[in-house]
C-alpha positions in Angstrom: -29.0 23.2 -22.2 -26.1 23.6 -19.9 -24.7 20.6 -18.0 -25.1 22.6 -14.7 -28.9 22.4 -15.3 -28.7 18.6 -14.9 -26.8 18.7 -11.6 -28.8 18.2 -8.4 -29.4 21.2 -6.2 -30.8 21.4 -2.7 -33.7 23.7 -1.7 -31.5 26.7 -1.5 -29.9 26.3 -4.9 -26.6 24.8 -3.7 -25.0 22.1 -5.7 -25.4 18.6 -4.1 -22.6 16.2 -4.6 -22.8 12.6 -3.4 -19.5 10.8 -3.4 -19.4 7.0 -3.2 -16.4 4.9 -2.9 -16.5 1.6 -4.6 -13.2 -0.1 -4.1 -11.9 -2.8 -6.3 -9.9 -5.7 -5.2 -6.4 -4.7 -6.2 -2.8 -4.0 -5.4 -2.1 -0.8 -7.1 1.5 -0.3 -5.8 4.2 -2.8 -4.9 7.6 -1.2 -4.8 10.9 -2.1 -3.2 13.5 0.5 -2.4 16.9 -1.2 -2.1 19.5 0.5 0.1 17.6 3.7 0.9 19.5 6.6 2.5 19.0 7.0 6.3 17.0 10.2 5.8 14.3 8.2 4.1 13.9 6.1 7.2 13.9 9.1 9.4 11.3 11.0 7.4 9.0 8.0 7.3 9.3 7.6 11.1 11.0 4.2 10.7 13.6 2.6 12.9 16.9 4.6 12.4 18.9 1.7 14.0 18.6 -0.5 11.0 21.7 -1.5 9.1 21.3 0.9 6.2 23.8 -0.8 3.9 21.9 -4.1 3.7 18.4 -2.9 4.0 15.3 -2.2 2.0 11.9 -0.7 2.3 8.8 -2.3 0.7 5.7 -0.3 0.0 2.3 -1.6 -0.9 -1.1 0.0 -1.5 -4.2 -2.3 -1.5 -7.9 -1.9 -1.9 -10.1 -2.5 -0.1 -7.9 -0.8 2.5 -8.6 -3.4 5.2 -6.6 -5.8 3.1 -3.5 -4.2 4.4 -4.0 -6.2 7.6 -3.9 -9.5 5.6 -0.8 -8.2 3.7 1.0 -7.4 7.0 0.3 -10.9 8.3 1.7 -12.4 5.1 4.7 -10.2 5.2 5.9 -11.1 8.7 5.3 -14.8 8.1 7.1 -14.8 4.7 10.3 -13.2 5.8 12.3 -11.6 8.6 10.8 -8.1 8.1 9.6 -5.4 10.3 6.2 -3.6 10.0 7.1 0.0 9.6 3.5 1.2 9.0 0.1 -0.4 8.4 -3.0 1.6 7.7 -6.3 -0.2 7.4 -8.0 3.0 6.4 -5.8 3.9 3.4 -4.5 0.4 2.5 -0.9 1.3 2.9 1.8 -1.1 4.1 5.5 -0.3 4.6 7.9 -3.0 5.6 11.6 -2.9 6.2 14.4 -5.4 6.5 17.2 -7.0 4.4 16.7 -6.7 0.7 16.2 -10.4 0.1 13.7 -10.6 3.0 11.7 -7.6 1.8 11.6 -9.0 -1.8 10.4 -12.4 -0.5 7.7 -10.8 1.6 6.4 -8.5 -1.2 6.5 -11.4 -3.7 4.5 -13.6 -1.3 1.9 -10.9 -0.7 1.4 -10.2 -4.4 1.2 -13.9 -5.2 -1.3 -14.7 -2.5 -3.5 -11.7 -3.4 -3.5 -12.7 -7.1 -3.9 -16.4 -6.8 -5.9 -16.9 -3.6 -7.9 -13.7 -3.2 -8.2 -13.1 -7.0 -7.1 -9.5 -6.8 -5.9 -7.6 -9.7 -2.2 -6.9 -9.0 0.4 -4.6 -10.4 4.0 -5.8 -11.2 6.6 -5.4 -8.4 8.9 -2.6 -9.1 12.4 -2.0 -7.6 14.8 0.8 -7.5 
């Protein structure tokens, strides 16, 4: 027996595929870019007027994706950071600011999600 014989087909013999998304509660990416080059800001559509020498970009990815809204709120309350991008559909958050402020904001987000919301979290990476 071939595995294709077990796959569901519609009345015309076409393969039927049903996709289901079952998001976990997790932060799968928490990364800080210290002192990024100006081109990185420009390519991401971020504010080019930032002081590039003392700046950083923080990137997070969370599921369920709506959690990015919570993360953005925590970020701006934890440090003097700017919201570069928040997407409640993909779960992506990008923040910018001074390196110490971005680090504080990312640490606060990861800590809150782990301890209060009981999310699985990755370690914070930095380059």
